[in-house]
Structure formats: C-alpha cells, structure tokens
C-alpha positions in Angstrom: 0.4 -6.4 -11.7 -3.3 -5.3 -11.4 -2.3 -2.0 -9.7 0.6 -1.4 -12.1 -1.6 -1.9 -15.2 -4.4 0.2 -13.8 -2.1 3.1 -12.9 -0.3 2.9 -16.3 -3.6 2.9 -18.2 -4.6 6.1 -16.2 -1.6 7.8 -17.6 0.7 7.8 -14.6 4.3 6.8 -14.8 6.2 5.3 -11.9 9.4 3.6 -10.8 9.4 0.1 -9.4 10.9 -1.0 -6.1 13.3 1.8 -5.2 15.8 0.0 -3.0 17.0 3.3 -1.6 13.7 3.9 0.1 12.6 2.2 3.3 10.6 -0.9 2.5 11.4 -0.8 -1.2 7.9 0.5 -2.2 6.2 -1.3 -5.0 5.4 1.9 -7.0 7.3 5.1 -6.6 6.3 8.5 -8.0 9.4 10.6 -7.4 8.2 13.9 -8.7 5.1 13.7 -6.5 7.0 12.2 -3.5 4.4 9.5 -3.2 4.7 5.7 -2.9 2.3 2.8 -3.1 2.7 -0.5 -1.4 0.6 -3.5 -2.5 0.3 -5.8 0.5 -0.9 -9.4 0.6 -3.6 -9.7 3.2 -2.2 -12.8 4.8 1.5 -11.9 4.7 1.0 -8.4 6.1 -1.9 -9.2 8.5 -4.6 -7.1 7.2 -6.7 -5.9 10.2 -10.0 -5.5 8.4 -12.5 -7.8 10.0 -14.3 -8.3 6.7 -11.1 -9.6 4.9 -11.3 -13.3 4.5 -7.8 -13.5 3.0 -6.1 -12.5 6.3 -7.3 -15.3 8.5 -4.5 -16.4 10.9 -3.1 -19.9 10.4 -4.5 -22.6 12.7 -1.4 -24.8 12.6 2.2 -24.0 13.6 1.0 -20.8 15.4 4.3 -20.7 17.3 6.1 -20.2 13.9 3.5 -18.0 12.0 2.6 -15.7 14.9 5.9 -14.0 15.3 6.7 -14.1 11.6 3.5 -12.3 10.7 3.8 -9.9 13.6 7.3 -8.9 12.5 6.1 -8.2 9.0 3.4 -5.9 10.4 5.9 -4.2 12.6 8.4 -3.7 9.8 5.6 -2.3 7.6 4.8 0.3 10.2 8.5 1.2 10.7 9.0 1.7 6.9 5.9 3.8 6.6 7.0 6.0 9.4 10.5 6.4 7.9 9.0 7.4 4.6 6.6 9.9 6.1 9.4 11.5 8.1 11.4 11.8 4.9 8.5 13.7 3.3 6.9 10.9 1.3 3.1 10.2 1.2 2.2 6.5 1.5 -0.7 4.6 0.2 -1.2 0.9 1.1 -3.4 -1.2 -1.3 -4.5 -4.5 0.2 -4.9 -7.6 -1.9 -8.7 -7.9 -1.0 -9.2 -4.3 -2.4 -8.1 -5.4 -5.9 -11.5 -6.9 -6.6 -13.3 -3.6 -6.9 -11.4 -2.0 -9.8 -13.5 1.2 -9.9 -13.1 1.9 -6.2 -9.4 1.1 -6.5 -9.0 3.5 -9.4 -10.8 6.2 -7.4 -8.5 5.7 -4.4 -5.4 5.9 -6.6 -6.5 9.1 -8.4 -7.4 10.7 -5.0 -4.0 9.8 -3.7 -2.0 10.8 -6.8 -3.9 13.9 -7.7 -5.7 15.3 -4.7 -8.2 17.9 -5.5 -7.4 21.3 -4.0 -9.9 22.2 -1.2 -12.1 25.1 -2.1 -12.8 27.6 0.6 -16.0 29.6 0.6 -15.2 33.3 1.1 
C-alpha cells in the first residue's frame, strides 16, 4: 500500500495485478510497458547482506529452504518472461520502503527516465 499511495500521489496511474502477465505484477503501467513488483524480503529471499528482514529461518530448514528457493526461482523466471515480452521490471523490496524519499526517486527514475544528453 505504501508504494501504491506514493505512486498515486506523484500523479501516476496504474493497474493492479494483471493476471495475464507472468507473476501477476503488483503495479502495471500498460502505456509505458513497465511493471513494479513489491517483494517481502523474507518470502522472496532478499540477497542484500544489510537486510535484516531476510534472515533465513533456523527451524524447519528442510521445509523453508526449498520453499524460499522456489519463490526466488519463480521470481527470476517471471522477470525474464516479462523482459522478453518487452516489459521493463522494477523490484521494490520491503526493507526499501523505510526511506520514502529514496523510494520516490527510484520510482520516478524508473517510470520517467531522463533522456541522455550527448555533448556534440
């Protein structure tokens, strides 16, 4: 909800959970051909060493290990399918929601990339 409210307040409009797209992205911008996934650090195994939310479980490792590994594998497959279909993909991690200014900057950079200026 944090990402949705932030994007809406910035004036962008989107569609939710397009089931026809791989992975059913959280936010879809059809005219821009861009999608945003908001991943929970634990459930999607955030690989950032500074993320304290993605610590692997200490109990029932035989259950959680394969389950979390499959989530990560499925995420990579869905991202690849989307990219091959011509979509740009942005993943926002749960731990990144704390710094709203940085998050807003990432979202603007993703949704409205500035054209590169070439010195002639």
